[in-house]
C-alpha positions as CSV (number, residue, x, y, z in Angstrom):
1,M,-276.9,88.5,36.5
2,A,-274.2,85.8,36.4
3,T,-270.6,86.7,35.5
4,A,-268.7,84.7,32.9
5,S,-267.1,82.5,35.6
6,Q,-270.5,81.8,37.1
7,K,-272.3,80.7,34.0
8,Q,-273.3,77.1,33.6
9,V,-271.2,75.1,31.1
10,A,-273.0,72.7,28.7
11,R,-272.9,69.2,30.1
12,T,-274.5,65.9,29.3
13,A,-277.1,64.3,31.6
14,N,-274.4,62.5,33.6
15,G,-272.5,65.7,34.2
16,Q,-269.7,65.3,31.6
17,F,-268.8,68.1,29.3
18,K,-270.5,68.0,25.9
19,P,-268.2,67.4,22.9
20,G,-266.3,70.5,22.0
21,V,-266.8,72.1,25.4
22,S,-263.9,71.9,27.9
23,G,-265.3,74.0,30.7
24,N,-262.1,76.1,30.6
25,R,-263.3,79.7,30.5
26,S,-259.8,81.0,30.0
27,G,-259.5,79.7,26.4
28,N,-257.6,77.0,24.7
29,V,-254.4,76.3,26.5
30,H,-253.3,74.1,23.6
31,R,-253.4,77.1,21.3
32,S,-250.9,78.9,23.5
33,R,-248.7,75.9,23.8
34,H,-248.7,75.2,20.1
35,A,-247.9,78.9,19.3
36,L,-244.9,78.7,21.8
37,N,-243.7,75.4,20.2
38,A,-244.0,76.9,16.7
39,D,-242.0,80.0,17.8
40,T,-239.3,77.9,19.5
41,I,-238.9,75.6,16.4
42,R,-238.7,78.6,14.1
43,E,-236.0,80.2,16.3
44,M,-234.1,77.0,16.6
45,H,-234.2,76.6,12.8
46,L,-232.8,80.1,12.3
47,A,-230.0,79.4,14.8
48,F,-229.2,76.1,13.1
49,R,-229.0,77.9,9.7
50,R,-226.4,80.3,11.2
51,G,-224.0,77.7,12.6
52,G,-225.7,74.4,13.1
53,R,-223.4,71.8,11.7
54,K,-220.3,73.3,13.4
55,A,-222.2,73.6,16.7
56,I,-223.4,70.0,16.5
57,D,-219.9,68.8,15.8
58,K,-218.4,70.8,18.6
59,V,-221.0,69.6,21.2
60,M,-220.6,66.0,20.0
61,K,-216.8,66.1,20.5
62,Q,-216.6,68.2,23.6
63,Q,-219.8,67.2,25.5
64,P,-220.9,63.8,24.3
65,A,-223.4,63.4,27.2
66,V,-225.2,66.6,26.2
67,F,-225.2,65.6,22.6
68,L,-226.7,62.2,23.4
69,K,-229.3,63.8,25.6
70,L,-230.3,66.2,22.9
71,W,-230.4,63.5,20.3
72,C,-232.6,61.2,22.4
73,C,-235.0,64.1,23.2
74,S,-235.3,65.1,19.6
75,C,-236.0,61.5,18.5
76,L,-238.2,60.3,21.3
77,G,-240.1,63.5,22.1
78,R,-241.5,64.0,25.6
């Protein structure tokens, strides 16, 4: 009897995965990444509520390069 890793994955006639089937037996990587992103955003929001405006002003004045990098990353994404 075939184990889970040896089972055939549903594919089309030309060998491509059928819609909705990735062939990844480990699960949905995006689900894990999205959960991590949601947790990170939630924690950053809590940190911002504790001292955000003061921290932003401090970084902007004392470390303008870091401030610019953070600003660009938040606006442009990855």
